[in-house]
DRENPA-3360 file (N, C-alpha, C; in nm, 2 decimals, always signed):
BEGIN
1 = XXXXXXXX = +1.05/+0.24/-0.05/+1.03/+0.10/-0.04/+1.01/+0.07/+0.11 ~ +0.93/-0.02/+0.14/+0.90/-0.06/+0.28/+0.90/-0.21/+0.29 ~ +0.94/-0.26/+0.41/+0.93/-0.40/+0.43/+0.82/-0.43/+0.52 ~ +0.74/-0.54/+0.49/+0.64/-0.59/+0.57/+0.67/-0.74/+0.58 ~ +0.61/-0.81/+0.67/+0.64/-0.95/+0.69/+0.51/-1.04/+0.68 ~ +0.53/-1.15/+0.62/+0.42/-1.25/+0.60/+0.47/-1.39/+0.62 ~ +0.37/-1.48/+0.63/+0.41/-1.62/+0.65/+0.41/-1.69/+0.51 ~ +0.52/-1.77/+0.49/+0.54/-1.84/+0.37/+0.54/-1.99/+0.39;
9 = XXXXXXXX = +0.51/-2.06/+0.29/+0.51/-2.21/+0.29/+0.56/-2.25/+0.15 ~ +0.62/-2.37/+0.15/+0.66/-2.44/+0.03/+0.55/-2.53/-0.02 ~ +0.50/-2.50/-0.14/+0.39/-2.58/-0.19/+0.43/-2.69/-0.29 ~ +0.56/-2.71/-0.30/+0.61/-2.81/-0.39/+0.68/-2.76/-0.51 ~ +0.62/-2.66/-0.58/+0.68/-2.60/-0.70/+0.72/-2.46/-0.67 ~ +0.73/-2.41/-0.55/+0.78/-2.28/-0.51/+0.72/-2.23/-0.38 ~ +0.77/-2.13/-0.33/+0.72/-2.07/-0.21/+0.60/-1.99/-0.23 ~ +0.50/-1.99/-0.14/+0.38/-1.92/-0.15/+0.35/-1.84/-0.03;
17 = XXXXXXXX = +0.31/-1.71/-0.04/+0.27/-1.63/+0.07/+0.13/-1.67/+0.12 ~ +0.12/-1.69/+0.24/-0.01/-1.72/+0.30/-0.08/-1.59/+0.34 ~ -0.12/-1.52/+0.24/-0.18/-1.39/+0.25/-0.31/-1.38/+0.33 ~ -0.38/-1.49/+0.34/-0.51/-1.49/+0.41/-0.49/-1.49/+0.56 ~ -0.36/-1.52/+0.61/-0.34/-1.51/+0.75/-0.30/-1.38/+0.80 ~ -0.26/-1.29/+0.71/-0.23/-1.15/+0.74/-0.09/-1.11/+0.71 ~ -0.06/-0.98/+0.73/+0.07/-0.92/+0.71/+0.10/-0.84/+0.83 ~ +0.23/-0.83/+0.87/+0.27/-0.76/+0.99/+0.38/-0.66/+0.95;
25 = XXXXXXXX = +0.38/-0.55/+1.04/+0.49/-0.45/+1.02/+0.62/-0.49/+1.07 ~ +0.63/-0.58/+1.17/+0.76/-0.62/+1.22/+0.77/-0.77/+1.21 ~ +0.89/-0.82/+1.20/+0.92/-0.96/+1.20/+0.89/-1.03/+1.33 ~ +0.90/-0.96/+1.44/+0.87/-1.01/+1.57/+0.72/-1.04/+1.58 ~ +0.64/-0.95/+1.53/+0.49/-0.97/+1.54/+0.45/-1.09/+1.45 ~ +0.51/-1.10/+1.34/+0.47/-1.22/+1.25/+0.52/-1.35/+1.32 ~ +0.64/-1.34/+1.38/+0.69/-1.46/+1.45/+0.60/-1.50/+1.57 ~ +0.56/-1.40/+1.64/+0.47/-1.43/+1.75/+0.34/-1.49/+1.71;
33 = XXXXXXXX = +0.28/-1.44/+1.60/+0.16/-1.50/+1.55/+0.18/-1.65/+1.51 ~ +0.29/-1.67/+1.44/+0.33/-1.80/+1.39/+0.34/-1.90/+1.51 ~ +0.41/-1.85/+1.61/+0.43/-1.94/+1.73/+0.30/-1.96/+1.81 ~ +0.22/-1.86/+1.82/+0.09/-1.87/+1.90/-0.02/-1.95/+1.82 ~ -0.04/-1.92/+1.70/-0.15/-1.98/+1.62/-0.11/-2.10/+1.54 ~ +0.01/-2.11/+1.50/+0.05/-2.22/+1.41/+0.18/-2.29/+1.47 ~ +0.19/-2.30/+1.60/+0.30/-2.35/+1.67/+0.33/-2.50/+1.64 ~ +0.23/-2.57/+1.60/+0.25/-2.72/+1.58/+0.26/-2.75/+1.43;
41 = XXXXXXXX = +0.25/-2.65/+1.34/+0.26/-2.67/+1.20/+0.41/-2.66/+1.16 ~ +0.44/-2.74/+1.06/+0.58/-2.73/+1.01/+0.58/-2.68/+0.86 ~ +0.69/-2.63/+0.82/+0.71/-2.59/+0.68/+0.65/-2.45/+0.66 ~ +0.64/-2.37/+0.77/+0.59/-2.23/+0.76/+0.69/-2.14/+0.82 ~ +0.73/-2.03/+0.76/+0.83/-1.94/+0.81/+0.79/-1.80/+0.78 ~ +0.85/-1.70/+0.85/+0.83/-1.56/+0.83/+0.93/-1.51/+0.73 ~ +0.88/-1.43/+0.64/+0.97/-1.37/+0.54/+0.94/-1.23/+0.51 ~ +1.04/-1.15/+0.49/+1.02/-1.01/+0.46/+0.97/-0.99/+0.31;
49 = XXXXXXXX = +0.88/-0.90/+0.29/+0.83/-0.86/+0.16/+0.86/-0.72/+0.14 ~ +0.92/-0.68/+0.03/+0.95/-0.54/+0.00/+0.84/-0.49/-0.09 ~ +0.77/-0.38/-0.05/+0.67/-0.32/-0.13/+0.70/-0.18/-0.16 ~ +0.64/-0.13/-0.26/+0.66/+0.01/-0.29/+0.55/+0.09/-0.22 ~ +0.58/+0.16/-0.12/+0.49/+0.23/-0.04/+0.48/+0.37/-0.09 ~ +0.37/+0.41/-0.16/+0.36/+0.54/-0.23/+0.34/+0.65/-0.13 ~ +0.29/+0.62/-0.01/+0.27/+0.73/+0.09/+0.40/+0.76/+0.17 ~ +0.43/+0.88/+0.18/+0.55/+0.92/+0.25/+0.53/+0.91/+0.40;
57 = XXXXXXXX = +0.64/+0.90/+0.47/+0.63/+0.88/+0.62/+0.58/+1.00/+0.69 ~ +0.59/+1.12/+0.63/+0.55/+1.24/+0.70/+0.41/+1.29/+0.65 ~ +0.34/+1.20/+0.58/+0.21/+1.24/+0.53/+0.11/+1.24/+0.64 ~ +0.03/+1.35/+0.65/-0.06/+1.37/+0.76/-0.20/+1.34/+0.71 ~ -0.25/+1.21/+0.73/-0.38/+1.17/+0.68/-0.49/+1.22/+0.77 ~ -0.46/+1.26/+0.89/-0.57/+1.31/+0.98/-0.60/+1.46/+0.96 ~ -0.53/+1.52/+0.88/-0.55/+1.67/+0.86/-0.69/+1.69/+0.79 ~ -0.74/+1.81/+0.81/-0.86/+1.85/+0.75/-0.84/+1.92/+0.62;
65 = XXXXXXXX = -0.72/+1.93/+0.57/-0.69/+2.00/+0.44/-0.76/+1.92/+0.32 ~ -0.84/+2.00/+0.25/-0.90/+1.95/+0.13/-0.87/+2.03/+0.01 ~ -0.87/+1.97/-0.10/-0.84/+2.05/-0.23/-0.94/+2.01/-0.33 ~ -0.98/+2.11/-0.41/-1.08/+2.10/-0.51/-1.02/+2.06/-0.64 ~ -1.07/+1.95/-0.70/-1.02/+1.91/-0.84/-1.07/+2.00/-0.94 ~ -0.98/+2.05/-1.03/-1.02/+2.15/-1.13/-1.10/+2.08/-1.24 ~ -1.11/+1.95/-1.25/-1.18/+1.88/-1.35/-1.32/+1.84/-1.32 ~ -1.34/+1.78/-1.20/-1.47/+1.73/-1.16/-1.54/+1.81/-1.06;
73 = XXXXXXXX = -1.46/+1.90/-0.99/-1.52/+1.99/-0.89/-1.55/+1.93/-0.76 ~ -1.49/+1.81/-0.73/-1.51/+1.74/-0.61/-1.39/+1.77/-0.52 ~ -1.42/+1.79/-0.39/-1.31/+1.81/-0.29/-1.25/+1.68/-0.25 ~ -1.12/+1.67/-0.25/-1.05/+1.55/-0.21/-0.95/+1.58/-0.10 ~ -0.90/+1.48/-0.03/-0.79/+1.50/+0.06/-0.67/+1.54/-0.03 ~ -0.58/+1.62/+0.02/-0.47/+1.67/-0.05/-0.38/+1.56/-0.11 ~ -0.38/+1.44/-0.04/-0.30/+1.33/-0.08/-0.35/+1.27/-0.21 ~ -0.48/+1.30/-0.24/-0.54/+1.24/-0.37/-0.54/+1.34/-0.48;
81 = XXXXXXXX = -0.47/+1.45/-0.47/-0.47/+1.56/-0.57/-0.32/+1.56/-0.62 ~ -0.32/+1.57/-0.76/-0.19/+1.58/-0.83/-0.19/+1.72/-0.90 ~ -0.08/+1.79/-0.89/-0.07/+1.92/-0.96/-0.01/+1.89/-1.10 ~ -0.08/+1.92/-1.20/-0.04/+1.91/-1.34/-0.06/+2.04/-1.41 ~ +0.05/+2.10/-1.46/+0.04/+2.23/-1.53/-0.04/+2.33/-1.45 ~ +0.00/+2.34/-1.32/-0.06/+2.44/-1.22/-0.21/+2.42/-1.20 ~ -0.26/+2.30/-1.23/-0.40/+2.26/-1.20/-0.41/+2.15/-1.10 ~ -0.50/+2.16/-1.01/-0.52/+2.05/-0.92/-0.61/+1.94/-0.98;
89 = XXXXXXXX = -0.56/+1.82/-1.00/-0.63/+1.71/-1.06/-0.64/+1.59/-0.97 ~ -0.76/+1.54/-0.95/-0.77/+1.43/-0.86/-0.72/+1.30/-0.93 ~ -0.70/+1.20/-0.85/-0.65/+1.07/-0.90/-0.75/+1.00/-1.00 ~ -0.87/+1.04/-0.98/-0.97/+0.98/-1.07/-0.97/+1.05/-1.21 ~ -0.95/+1.18/-1.21/-0.95/+1.25/-1.34/-0.81/+1.25/-1.41 ~ -0.71/+1.21/-1.34/-0.57/+1.22/-1.39/-0.55/+1.15/-1.53 ~ -0.60/+1.02/-1.54/-0.57/+0.96/-1.67/-0.64/+1.03/-1.79 ~ -0.76/+1.08/-1.78/-0.83/+1.15/-1.89/-0.76/+1.28/-1.91;
97 = XXXXXXX = -0.72/+1.35/-1.80/-0.65/+1.48/-1.82/-0.52/+1.47/-1.89 ~ -0.44/+1.37/-1.86/-0.31/+1.34/-1.93/-0.34/+1.30/-2.07 ~ -0.44/+1.22/-2.10/-0.47/+1.18/-2.23/-0.51/+1.30/-2.32 ~ -0.57/+1.40/-2.27/-0.62/+1.51/-2.35/-0.53/+1.63/-2.34 ~ -0.41/+1.61/-2.28/-0.31/+1.72/-2.28/-0.26/+1.75/-2.42 ~ -0.24/+1.88/-2.45/-0.19/+1.91/-2.59/-0.04/+1.88/-2.59 ~ +0.01/+1.83/-2.70/+0.15/+1.81/-2.73/+0.21/+1.70/-2.67;
% end
């Protein structure tokens, strides 16, 4: 789980994320944007949003490591390959592969 920060407002029947203004990694950055860009507006505040971050912190996205999907034959970044029954399966082929698995 990871926390990001966004700007919220009360629309009358509940709080709403002002997603079109952006999201920030720190509360301080979101607060600075609010103060600089919306300093005269009222009813807007910074709030933490908890998201499920599927990427691990130690994932190396800049690496040149590629893996070949055993189903479609296309090379993908290793982060997009899932090993199922000792076979490399890309995220695009995974649903069909699992659906056609025996047993």
